[in-house]
C-alpha positions in Angstrom: 13.7 45.9 36.7 17.3 45.0 37.9 20.4 45.4 35.8 20.4 41.7 35.0 16.7 41.9 34.1 17.6 44.5 31.5 19.8 42.0 29.9 17.6 39.0 30.4 14.8 40.2 27.9 17.4 40.8 25.2 19.1 37.5 25.8 15.9 35.4 26.0 14.8 37.2 22.8 18.1 36.2 21.0 17.8 32.6 22.3 14.1 32.2 21.3 14.6 33.7 17.9 17.7 31.5 17.4 15.6 28.5 18.3 12.9 29.6 15.8 15.5 30.0 13.1 16.7 26.4 13.8 13.0 25.1 13.4 12.7 27.0 10.2 16.0 25.6 8.9 14.8 22.1 9.7 11.5 22.6 7.9 13.4 24.0 4.8 16.0 21.1 4.9 13.2 18.7 4.8 11.1 20.2 2.1 11.7 17.3 -0.3 11.3 14.5 2.5 8.4 12.3 1.8 5.7 12.6 4.4 7.5 15.1 6.7 5.5 17.3 8.8 6.7 20.8 9.6 7.0 22.4 13.1 5.9 26.0 13.6 7.7 28.0 16.4 5.6 30.3 18.4 6.5 32.5 21.4 5.0 33.3 24.8 5.7 35.9 27.5 7.8 35.1 30.5 7.1 36.9 33.8 10.0 37.2 36.2 8.1 38.4 39.2 4.6 39.5 40.2 4.0 42.0 42.9 0.7 42.5 44.7 -0.3 46.0 46.2 -2.8 44.0 48.5 -2.8 40.4 49.6 -5.2 38.4 47.7 -7.2 37.2 50.8 -11.0 37.2 51.0 -11.0 38.8 54.5 -9.5 42.1 53.3 -11.8 42.6 50.5 -11.3 45.4 47.9 -9.7 45.1 44.5 -6.5 43.3 44.0 -4.0 45.2 41.8 -0.7 43.6 40.7 2.4 44.6 38.6 4.6 42.2 36.8 8.2 42.4 36.0 8.6 41.4 32.4 11.5 39.1 32.0 11.4 38.3 28.3 10.1 35.6 26.0 10.3 31.7 25.5 9.5 29.8 22.3 7.2 26.9 22.0 7.0 24.4 19.1 3.8 23.3 17.5 4.0 20.1 15.3 1.8 20.1 12.4 1.6 16.3 11.9 -2.2 16.4 11.3 -1.6 18.5 8.1 -1.6 16.4 5.0 1.0 17.1 2.3 0.4 17.2 -1.5 0.1 13.7 -3.1 2.3 13.2 -6.2 2.5 10.3 -8.6 5.6 8.2 -8.2 7.4 5.2 -10.0 8.1 2.9 -7.2 6.6 -0.6 -7.5 5.5 -0.6 -3.8 4.7 3.2 -3.3 1.5 4.1 -1.5 0.0 7.2 0.0 -2.8 7.9 2.4 -5.4 10.4 1.3 -6.8 11.5 4.5 -6.4 10.6 8.2 -4.2 7.8 9.4 -0.6 6.6 9.6 1.2 3.4 8.2 2.0 1.1 11.0 5.7 -0.1 11.3 7.4 -2.7 13.4 10.9 -2.3 14.3 13.2 -5.3 15.2 13.5 -8.7 13.6 10.3 -9.6 11.8 8.5 -6.5 13.0 8.4 -7.9 16.7 9.9 -4.7 18.3 8.5 -1.3 19.0 5.6 -0.2 17.0 5.9 3.3 15.3 3.8 5.2 12.8 4.6 7.3 9.7 3.0 8.8 6.5 5.9 8.1 4.0 4.7 5.3 1.8 7.8 4.7 -0.1 8.2 1.0 0.5 10.8 -1.5 -0.6 11.8 -5.1 0.3 14.0 -6.7 2.8 15.4 -10.4 2.7 14.8 -12.4 5.7 15.6 -16.1 6.7 16.5 -18.6 4.0 13.7 -21.2 3.3 13.0 -24.2 1.2 9.8 -24.3 -0.7 8.0 -27.4 -1.9 6.1 -26.9 -5.2 2.9 -28.4 -6.4 4.8 -31.0 -8.4 6.8 -32.1 -5.5 10.1 -30.4 -6.3 11.8 -28.2 -3.8 13.3 -24.7 -4.2 15.9 -22.8 -2.1 14.8 -19.3 -1.6 14.6 -16.7 1.2 11.7 -14.8 2.9 11.2 -11.2 1.7 9.1 -8.6 3.6 7.7 -5.3 2.8 9.7 -2.4 4.7 9.9 1.3 4.7 12.9 3.5 3.9 14.4 2.7 7.3 14.1 -1.0 7.2 11.1 -1.0 9.4 8.6 -3.9 8.7 5.1 -2.7 7.3 2.4 -4.3 9.3 -1.1 -5.5 8.3 -3.5 -8.3 8.7 -3.7 -11.5 6.4 -6.6 -11.6 4.1 -9.7 -13.5 5.1 -10.2 -16.8 3.2 -14.1 -16.1 2.9 -13.7 -12.6 1.6 -14.4 -9.3 3.5 -11.9 -6.9 5.1 -9.8 -8.1 8.0 -8.7 -6.2 11.0 -11.4 -3.6 11.4 -10.8 -1.7 14.6 -8.1 -3.8 16.2 -4.4 -4.6 16.6 -4.9 -8.3 17.0 -3.2 -10.3 14.4 -1.0 -7.6 13.1 2.2 -9.0 11.4 4.8 -8.3 8.7 3.9 -8.6 5.0 5.9 -11.4 3.5 5.9 -11.0 -0.4 8.5 -13.5 -1.7 7.5 -15.8 -4.5 7.0 -18.8 -2.4 5.0 -17.0 0.5 1.9 -18.2 -1.3 1.6 -20.9 -3.8 -1.7 -21.5 -5.7 -2.7 -25.0 -6.0 -3.6 -26.4 -9.6 -7.0 -26.7 -10.8 -8.2 -29.1 -13.5 -10.2 -28.0 -16.5 -13.6 -28.6 -16.4 -15.2 -26.6 -19.2 -13.9 -25.7 -22.6 -15.8 -23.1 -24.9 -14.5 -23.2 -28.5 -15.6 -21.3 -31.5 -14.3 -22.3 -34.9 -15.1 -21.5 -38.5 -15.6 -24.9 -40.5 -15.1 -24.5 -44.1 -18.5 -24.7 -46.0 -16.8 -25.6 -49.1 -15.0 -28.6 -47.7 -15.4 -31.9 -49.5 -17.4 -34.6 -47.8 -15.1 -36.9 -45.9 -12.2 -34.5 -45.5 -11.0 -34.1 -41.9 -9.8 -30.7 -40.5 -7.8 -30.8 -37.2 -7.4 -28.1 -34.5 -5.5 -28.4 -31.1 -6.3 -27.1 -27.7 -4.6 -27.6 -24.3 -6.3 -28.4 -21.1 -5.0 -28.7 -17.5 -5.1 -32.1 -15.9 -5.8 -33.0 -12.2 -2.1 -32.3 -11.3 -2.1 -29.0 -13.1 -0.2 -30.0 -16.1 -1.1 -28.7 -19.4 -2.2 -31.6 -21.9 -2.7 -31.3 -25.6 -5.8 -32.8 -27.4 -6.3 -32.7 -31.0 -9.8 -32.2 -32.1 -10.7 -33.6 -35.7 -13.8 -32.3 -37.7 -14.8 -34.5 -40.6 -17.3 -33.2 -43.1 -20.2 -35.9 -43.0 -22.7 -34.2 -45.4 -24.4 -31.0 -46.1 -24.1 -28.8 -43.0 -23.0 -31.7 -40.8 -19.8 -32.6 -39.3 -18.5 -35.3 -37.0 -16.1 -35.0 -34.1 -13.1 -37.2 -33.0 -10.3 -36.4 -30.5 -6.9 -37.7 -30.2 -4.7 -37.2 -26.9 -0.9 -37.2 -26.3 1.0 -40.5 -26.8 -0.1 -42.9 -23.9 -3.4 -41.1 -23.2 -6.5 -43.2 -22.9 -9.2 -40.9 -24.2 -12.9 -41.4 -24.1 -15.4 -39.1 -25.9 -19.1 -38.9 -25.2 -22.1 -38.9 -25.2 -22.8 -42.2 -27.0 -23.8 -42.2 -29.7 -21.9 -39.0 -30.6 -24.2 -36.3 -32.1 -23.1 -34.5 -35.1 -22.2 -30.8 -35.2 -25.0 -29.2 -37.4 -25.5 -25.8 -39.1 -28.4 -24.1 -40.7 -28.5 -22.5 -44.1 -27.0 -19.3 -42.6 -24.0 -21.2 -41.2 -25.0 -21.2 -37.5 -25.0 -24.1 -35.2 -28.2 -26.0 -34.6 -28.9 -27.3 -31.0 -25.1 -27.9 -30.4 -24.8 -30.6 -27.6 -21.7 -30.3 -25.5 -19.3 -33.2 -25.8 -17.7 -35.1 -22.6 -14.1 -35.8 -22.5 -12.5 -38.3 -20.1 -8.7 -38.8 -20.5 -6.4 -40.9 -18.3 -2.8 -39.7 -18.8 0.4 -41.7 -18.1 1.5 -41.3 -14.5 -1.9 -41.2 -13.0 -3.2 -37.8 -13.7 -6.5 -37.4 -15.3 -8.6 -35.0 -17.3 -12.4 -34.6 -17.4 -14.1 -31.7 -19.2 -17.0 -30.7 -21.5 -16.4 -29.1 -24.8 -19.0 -26.6 -26.0 -19.0 -25.7 -29.7 -22.1 -23.7 -30.0 -20.2 -20.5 -30.9 -18.8 -22.3 -34.1 -19.9 -21.4 -37.6 -19.8 -22.8 -41.2 -18.7 -20.2 -43.6 -16.5 -19.9 -46.6 -12.9 -19.9 -45.9 -10.5 -22.1 -44.1 -10.7 -23.6 -40.6 -10.1 -20.6 -38.2 -10.5 -20.0 -34.4 -13.1 -17.5 -33.5 -13.2 -17.7 -29.6 -11.7 -20.0 -27.0 -12.1 -20.0 -23.2 -11.4 -22.6 -20.6 -11.2 -22.9 -16.8 -8.6 -24.6 -14.8 -5.0 -23.6 -14.3 -1.5 -24.8 -13.5 0.1 -24.2 -10.0 1.5 -20.7 -9.5 3.9 -18.8 -7.3 3.6 -15.1 -6.4 4.8 -12.8 -9.2 3.8 -9.3 -8.3 1.9 -7.3 -5.5 -0.1 -4.1 -5.7 -2.3 -2.0 -3.5 -6.1 -1.2 -3.9 -8.2 1.7 -2.4 -9.2 -0.5 0.4 -5.5 -1.0 1.4 -5.5 -4.6 0.3 -2.3 -6.0 -1.0 -3.1 -8.0 -4.0 -0.9 -10.6 -5.4 -0.7 -11.8 -9.0 0.5 -15.2 -9.5 2.6 -16.8 -12.4 -0.5 -18.6 -13.5 -2.5 -15.4 -14.1 -4.6 -15.7 -11.0 -5.0 -12.7 -8.6 -6.2 -12.6 -5.0 -5.9 -10.4 -1.9 -3.1 -11.3 0.4 -3.1 -8.8 3.3 -4.7 -5.5 4.3 -2.5 -2.6 5.3 -2.9 -1.4 8.8 -3.6 2.1 9.5 -3.6 3.8 12.9 -4.9 7.2 14.1 -4.8 9.2 17.3 -7.1 11.7 19.2 -4.4 14.3 18.9 -1.9 13.4 16.0 0.0 16.7 16.7 1.0 15.3 20.1 2.9 12.3 18.6 6.6 12.0 19.6 8.9 12.5 16.7 11.6 10.0 16.2 14.6 9.7 13.9 13.7 8.4 10.4 10.5 10.5 9.9 8.4 8.2 12.2 6.4 8.8 15.3 5.7 7.1 18.7 2.6 7.4 20.7 2.7 9.7 23.7 0.5 10.9 26.6 -0.2 13.8 24.6 -1.3 11.9 21.4 -3.4 9.3 23.2 -3.4 5.6 22.4 -3.5 4.4 18.7 -6.8 3.2 17.2 -6.3 0.8 14.4 -8.3 0.1 11.1 -8.0 -0.1 7.4 -8.4 2.3 4.5 -12.1 3.3 4.1 -13.0 2.4 7.6 -14.8 5.2 9.6 -12.2 7.9 10.5 -9.5 6.7 8.1 -8.3 7.8 4.6 -8.0 5.8 1.4 -4.9 4.2 0.0 -3.6 5.8 -3.3 -1.4 3.3 -5.1 1.6 4.5 -7.1 1.7 7.9 -5.2 3.6 9.5 -2.5 2.8 12.2 0.1 5.1 15.2 0.0 6.1 17.3 2.9 3.6 19.9 4.2 6.3 22.5 4.2 5.6 25.8 2.2 8.8 27.3 1.1 7.3 30.8 0.6 6.0 30.8 4.2 9.2 29.6 5.6 11.3 32.3 3.9 8.9 34.8 5.1 9.1 33.7 8.7 12.9 33.4 8.3 13.2 37.1 7.4 10.9 38.2 10.4 12.9 36.0 12.7 16.2 37.6 11.4 14.8 41.1 12.1 13.6 40.1 15.7 17.1 38.6 16.4 18.9 41.6 15.3 16.4 43.9 17.2 17.2 41.8 20.4 20.9 42.1 19.8 20.6 45.8 19.4 18.7 46.2 22.6 21.4 44.0 24.4 24.1 46.3 23.0 22.3 49.4 24.1 21.8 48.1 27.4 25.5 47.3 27.6 26.4 50.7 26.7 24.1 52.1 29.3 25.6 50.0 32.0 29.0 51.0 30.9 28.2 54.7 31.2 26.6 54.2 34.7 30.0 52.3 35.7 32.0 55.3 34.4 29.9 57.9 36.3 30.9 56.3 39.7 34.4 57.1 39.2 
């Protein structure tokens, strides 16, 4: 080994151990970074020169012996992207974690139209977009702005729009991927007129014959507006009541069927063959209401008029109020009228070799030749994990392990430095012997 070679092994040892210490430091610094994946520094031997005692040619025959001039060591980094971190509950309104394989898909640039990158940190927030003017169901217009779901670096979360006929969209393909718009006017539910009302009342058994008792309900008309209707119950005899109804001022109300059957009760106070009543109302302005009234859950007991149960269909128009995630990765929207429905499905991506992904700033990754191309799917699809709402994935850094590796690395660095210093002293003595 040459004089330079004597120094080379020590120098490469210090350089490699210094690099390893930097990797350990980066892991420790990101121990609290959500979705961070650690890197492990390993080492491999460097050979400076190989000398053969006999040329390795088939014609000469005989064994081939060789001697290597060891030249030191070099470090090699191994990313542990495929190792999942612990899941922990969080308080963010849009937080989600992946339990199992897969990566969230993010789009850079305006509207997510730029480069596609991937990550495991599901700490999502919102980002305002272009201004807009929304037209509501009643014809009024509202000035607002688009709002999109983004990650902590402002990258757009990508997914597929929900299918109108049900089912899970986007299984296995990147077609149709787009940003998730969640501002209140991204989706407006149309009004639905009330078609059926089920009402249960207690009618006072001790009421005097001819006395009228009123109870008011609200129904939705054909435009989604809430309309009051007063129901009047008049004691017509023993265990028998008649029904009348009064609408709001200006309403033209028709009550059927004709002739109107009475509401009758047996000796125990339960209804006897209650026939549903049919309502038809024309409201001022052109809106209309048409619904049936089922009173079969009513009773005649002692005490005052009191509600027992009430249910109706129909609803007013609504705008998007809140969004949440389910285990299938669906973004479910709840509207101001109480209705809920799926809006989008979060896109997930996976790779043949996730550890080969190219790390980028912001705790995200880009596909590389080593990782292979992305395959897309959704939570619960074959090969993909489940979405856990209200949780975040922690880093996969183990502090105890990192501190242990740091101590070993420090000792190895000190040993290489000692070898370097010893070699320097030896060469100094050799230089002085020449004098």
